[in-house]
C-alpha positions in Angstrom: -37.4 258.5 25.1 -37.3 259.6 21.4 -37.5 257.3 18.5 -34.3 255.7 17.4 -33.3 256.1 13.8 -33.6 252.7 12.3 -31.9 251.4 9.2 -35.0 249.5 8.2 -37.6 252.1 7.3 -40.0 252.7 4.5 -38.6 254.3 1.4 -39.9 255.6 -1.9 -38.0 253.0 -3.9 -40.4 251.3 -6.3 -41.4 247.7 -5.4 -42.0 247.0 -9.1 -38.6 248.2 -10.0 -37.0 246.2 -7.2 -38.8 243.0 -8.3 -37.9 243.6 -11.9 -34.2 244.0 -11.0 -34.0 240.5 -9.4 -31.5 238.8 -11.8 -32.7 235.2 -11.6 -35.9 234.7 -13.5 -37.2 231.9 -11.2 -36.5 234.0 -8.0 -38.1 237.0 -9.7 -41.3 235.0 -10.5 -41.4 233.6 -7.0 -41.1 237.1 -5.5 -43.9 238.4 -7.7 -46.1 235.4 -6.6 -45.3 236.1 -3.0 -46.1 239.8 -3.5 -49.5 238.8 -5.0 -50.2 236.6 -2.0 -49.4 239.3 0.5 -51.5 241.9 -1.4 -54.4 239.4 -1.4 -54.1 238.8 2.4 -53.4 242.4 3.4 -55.3 244.3 0.8 -52.4 246.8 0.7 -49.9 248.0 -1.8 -46.3 247.3 -0.6 -43.5 249.6 0.1 -39.8 248.9 0.3 -38.4 248.8 3.8 -34.6 249.1 3.9 -32.8 247.8 0.8 -34.6 244.5 0.4 -37.7 244.0 2.5 -41.1 244.3 0.8 -43.5 245.4 3.5 -47.2 245.8 3.9 -48.7 248.4 6.3 -46.8 249.7 9.3 -47.1 250.0 13.0 -45.3 251.8 15.8 -44.0 249.7 18.7 -42.7 250.8 22.1 -40.5 248.7 24.4 -40.7 248.9 28.2 -37.5 250.9 28.0 -39.3 253.6 26.1 -37.5 253.0 22.9 -39.9 253.3 19.9 -39.7 252.4 16.3 -41.9 251.8 13.2 -41.9 248.6 11.1 -44.0 247.0 8.4 -46.9 244.9 9.7 -46.0 242.1 7.3 -43.2 241.5 4.9 -40.7 239.3 3.0 -37.3 239.7 1.4 -36.4 237.8 -1.9 -32.8 237.3 -1.0 -30.3 235.5 -3.2 -30.3 232.1 -1.3 -33.8 232.1 0.2 -37.1 234.1 0.4 -37.2 235.3 4.0 -40.6 235.7 5.6 -40.9 237.9 8.7 -43.3 237.3 11.6 -44.8 234.0 10.4 -43.3 231.7 13.0 -44.9 233.4 16.0 -48.4 232.1 15.0 -47.4 228.9 13.2 -48.3 225.6 14.8 -46.3 222.4 14.4 -49.0 220.8 12.3 -49.0 223.8 9.9 -45.3 223.8 9.6 -45.3 220.0 9.0 -47.7 220.6 6.0 -45.8 223.6 4.7 -43.0 221.6 2.9 -39.3 222.4 2.7 -38.2 225.4 4.8 -35.7 226.4 7.4 -35.9 228.8 10.3 -33.6 231.2 12.1 -33.7 234.4 14.1 -37.5 234.4 14.1 -37.7 234.1 10.3 -38.9 231.4 7.9 -36.7 230.7 5.0 -37.9 229.1 1.7 -35.5 228.4 -1.2 -38.2 228.3 -3.8 -42.0 228.4 -3.8 -42.2 225.0 -5.5 -40.9 223.6 -2.2 -43.9 224.7 -0.1 -47.7 224.3 -0.1 -48.9 227.8 -1.1 -52.3 227.3 0.7 -50.4 226.7 4.0 -48.1 229.6 3.3 -51.2 231.8 2.7 -52.7 230.6 6.0 -49.5 231.5 7.9 -49.5 235.0 6.3 -53.1 235.4 7.3 -52.6 234.3 10.9 -49.6 236.6 11.2 -51.5 239.5 9.7 -54.4 239.0 12.1 -52.0 238.7 15.1 -50.1 241.9 14.3 -53.3 243.8 13.8 -54.8 242.6 17.1 -51.6 243.5 18.9 -51.2 246.9 17.2 -54.6 248.1 16.1 -54.5 250.7 13.3 
């Protein structure tokens, strides 16, 4: 089966321009700090995926049905209400989440209103665990 054309794909939009265009200063500063955390963990420069996901690396997946796609290995989206973290919940243990601080979850994502609400060391651990897991599942 051929690859399905996905809406969420890497683009040539500048991550720096996207971050600079975030209207609220606090959200913009949080997004820059999250970007720095992901760069530290992944060692990669990010790309924009779709209109709002800042992603690091990529992998190709294939379902049993034969459907394939490509997605970022790690990423987040600095949305208006919350920063959305993708893929962190799969590896998170209850003890880690209890130490994280204020967050919500839904549809496999972790939502944080502002970075001041969470323990950055725990967040970095979650990003590192998620990064190791995706790389083990989909070796480069």
